N, C-alpha and C positions, 0 to 999 in steps of 0.2 A: 236622341234618335227616335225614341218612342213617340214623342209629341209630333215630330215631323211625319212619321209614318201614319199616325192617326189622321193628320191633316190631309195627306195624300189620299188615304182611304175615303175620307168624307168628300173630298173634292171630286173623286171619280166614282162615287157610289152609284150613280144612275147607270153607269156602264156595267157594273158587276153585281148589282143587287139581284140575287136569285129569286125572282118573283115567283117562279114555278113551284117553289117550296112553300109558299104562303107565309114566310117569315116577314115581319115588319122591318122597316129600316132601323128602327130603334133597337129591336132585339138582335138584328144582324150586327149592328155596331157593337153592342155589348158582348156578343159571342166573339167578335173579332178582337176586341180589347183583351179578353181573357186569353185567347189563343196567342195574341201578340206578346203578352206578358210571359207566357211559357217559352216562346221562341227567343225572347230577349235574353233569357237566362243562358241559352246555349250559343247565342250569337257572339262572334269574335269582337273584341274591343278594337276600335279604330283609332289610329294615331291622329287622324284628321277627319273633319266633317266634309271636306271638299275634294273634288277630283273624281275621275271616272271610277276608280276602284271603290271609293266610298259610296258613290251613287249605286253601283251595281250590288254592293254588299247590302245596303239599306233596302233596295228593291227586292233582293232575294229573301230577306227576312219578312218583308211585307207579303210576298207571294207564298212563302211557307205557312204563314199564319192564315192567309186566305184559304189555302188548300186544305188545311186542317178543319176549318169551319165548313168548307164545302163537303168534305168527306163525312163530317158529323151530320150534315143535312141530307146525306144519301145521294149526292150527285155523282154521275158517271165521270170517268176520266175525260171523255169527250166534252161533256158539259163544263167541267172544270177548266179544261184547256181553252174552250171558247170564251169563258168569262175572264180568264186571265189575259187573253189576247185583247178583248174589248177594253180591259183596264189599261193595258199598255198603250193601246191606241188613244184612249182618252187622255192619258198622262202626257204622252209625247206630242199630241196634236197641237199644232200652232195655228193661230188665227191667220186668215189669208193675207192680211196686211203685213204681218211679221214674216211670213213665207216669202212674199214679194220682195221685201227689203233685204232679207237674207240672200236670196238668189242674186239680186243686183250687186250686193257686196261681194259675193263669192266669185262672180264673173267679172269683177272690176279689174282694171289694169294694175292697181296697187296690189291686189291679192295675187295676181298672176306673177308679178315681180317677186313677191315673197316666196311663192312656191318654187320658182326657178332658182332663187337664192338658196333655199333649203336643199334643193336638189344638187346644186353645185357643191355645197359644203358636205353633203352626204357622200357624194362621189369621191371627194378628196380623203374621206376618212378610211381607215384601214379595212373595216368590214363592210362599208357601204350602207350602214344602218343609220337612219336619222331618227 
């Protein structure tokens, strides 16, 4: 998990590098690695590397390490929140072509039939939860 989080950090570094502190990207990365190592000791162990829960857990550890670095650099809560938002935006941003393809698939007849089928099964179940 640690290697994966460092890769995410480096991939999105332009979005969250706190330029206003005067720290270089190299020093920033080193501080992050140190903070991440501390967070990894307290992070819960996952049974799987995949799925929504695993993704949220990993990203939470990433954000905790980043927050610790930002606090050490003297950033305000507002500045920290702004940088974390920019990081999430950079991480989840999809290229325009992929967005177009995904929207076409989402609104396709095939997907509509799948949704209606899941709705029908859900309504037949005892508690109505799918």
